[in-house]
C-alpha positions as CSV (number, residue, x, y, z in Angstrom):
1,M,-0.8,-25.3,-28.7
2,S,-1.8,-22.3,-26.7
3,C,-0.4,-18.9,-27.7
4,N,0.1,-16.0,-25.3
5,F,1.2,-12.5,-25.8
6,N,3.4,-11.0,-23.1
7,I,4.1,-7.3,-22.7
8,I,7.8,-7.0,-21.9
9,A,8.2,-3.2,-21.7
10,E,5.7,-0.4,-21.7
11,C,5.3,3.3,-21.4
12,H,2.4,5.7,-21.9
13,R,3.0,5.8,-25.7
14,G,3.3,2.1,-26.3
15,Y,4.8,-1.2,-25.5
16,I,7.1,-4.0,-26.7
17,G,5.5,-7.5,-26.5
18,Q,6.3,-11.0,-27.5
19,C,4.1,-13.8,-28.9
20,T,5.0,-17.1,-27.2
21,C,4.0,-19.1,-30.2
22,C,6.2,-17.6,-33.0
23,N,8.6,-15.6,-30.7
24,E,7.9,-12.5,-32.9
25,Y,8.1,-9.2,-31.1
26,N,5.6,-6.3,-31.5
27,F,6.7,-2.7,-31.2
28,A,3.6,-0.6,-30.7
29,F,4.2,3.1,-30.4
30,N,1.4,5.8,-30.9
31,N,-0.2,4.7,-34.1
32,L,2.7,2.5,-35.3
33,L,2.9,-1.3,-35.0
34,I,5.9,-3.1,-36.4
35,T,6.6,-6.9,-35.9
36,F,10.3,-8.1,-35.6
37,S,12.4,-11.1,-34.9
38,E,14.6,-10.5,-31.8
39,D,17.7,-9.7,-33.8
40,H,15.8,-7.3,-36.1
41,L,14.2,-5.6,-33.1
42,A,17.6,-5.0,-31.5
43,W,19.0,-3.7,-34.8
44,F,16.0,-1.3,-35.3
45,F,16.4,0.2,-31.8
46,E,20.1,0.6,-32.2
47,W,19.7,2.2,-35.6
48,L,17.0,4.7,-34.3
49,L,18.9,5.6,-31.2
50,Q,22.3,6.0,-33.0
51,N,20.6,8.3,-35.6
52,R,18.5,10.3,-33.3
53,D,20.7,13.4,-33.6
54,N,21.7,12.9,-37.2
55,P,21.2,16.3,-38.9
56,D,20.4,14.6,-42.2
57,L,17.3,13.1,-40.5
58,S,16.2,16.3,-38.9
59,F,13.3,18.3,-40.5
60,P,10.6,20.1,-38.5
61,L,7.1,18.9,-39.4
62,A,3.8,20.7,-38.8
63,N,2.8,18.1,-36.2
64,G,5.8,18.8,-33.9
65,Q,7.9,15.8,-35.0
66,D,11.3,16.6,-36.2
67,R,13.1,13.3,-36.8
68,I,12.4,11.6,-40.0
69,F,13.6,8.0,-40.5
70,P,13.4,6.3,-43.9
71,S,11.9,2.9,-44.3
72,P,12.8,0.3,-47.0
73,L,9.9,1.7,-48.9
74,D,10.6,4.8,-50.9
75,N,7.4,6.5,-49.9
76,L,7.2,5.6,-46.2
77,F,8.9,7.4,-43.4
78,I,8.7,7.0,-39.6
79,T,8.7,10.3,-37.6
80,F,9.4,11.0,-34.0
81,N,10.2,14.0,-31.8
82,A,12.9,14.1,-29.1
83,N,10.5,13.2,-26.3
84,E,9.2,10.2,-28.2
85,L,12.8,9.0,-28.8
86,D,13.4,9.3,-25.1
87,D,10.5,7.0,-24.5
88,I,11.8,4.6,-27.1
89,E,15.1,4.6,-25.4
90,L,13.5,3.7,-22.0
91,L,11.5,0.9,-23.7
92,Y,14.6,-0.5,-25.2
93,G,16.4,-0.3,-21.9
94,Q,13.6,-2.2,-20.2
95,L,13.8,-4.8,-23.0
96,Q,17.5,-5.2,-22.6
97,L,17.1,-5.9,-18.9
98,V,14.6,-8.7,-19.7
99,W,16.9,-10.2,-22.3
100,Q,19.9,-10.1,-19.8
101,A,17.8,-11.7,-17.1
102,R,16.7,-14.5,-19.6
103,N,20.3,-15.0,-20.6
104,I,21.3,-15.4,-17.0
105,V,18.5,-17.9,-16.2
106,N,19.1,-19.8,-19.4
107,S,22.8,-20.1,-18.7
108,K,22.2,-21.6,-15.3
109,V,20.0,-24.4,-16.7
């Protein structure tokens, strides 16, 4: 079996790609790389974007990032700034268009 990796959405800070063998998605952004199933990827983006203006997650850091998202690990947090979250929203929008197109094509088969 031949595996391919397809970039589905990209911006200057990162990309979203999918492995054709396992159907896992990679979200690569700056120095962050997280793998997801399709459902978990959608949940992750919805969670990030719904909480982008949550004052409980806002705290200015020395590196210019001011949104701190907790992870399932007690000592690991993911940080972004407003511009990065705008880029993430664009990536997610591109991904949603691809998913919608796939659904249309698959429903006609």
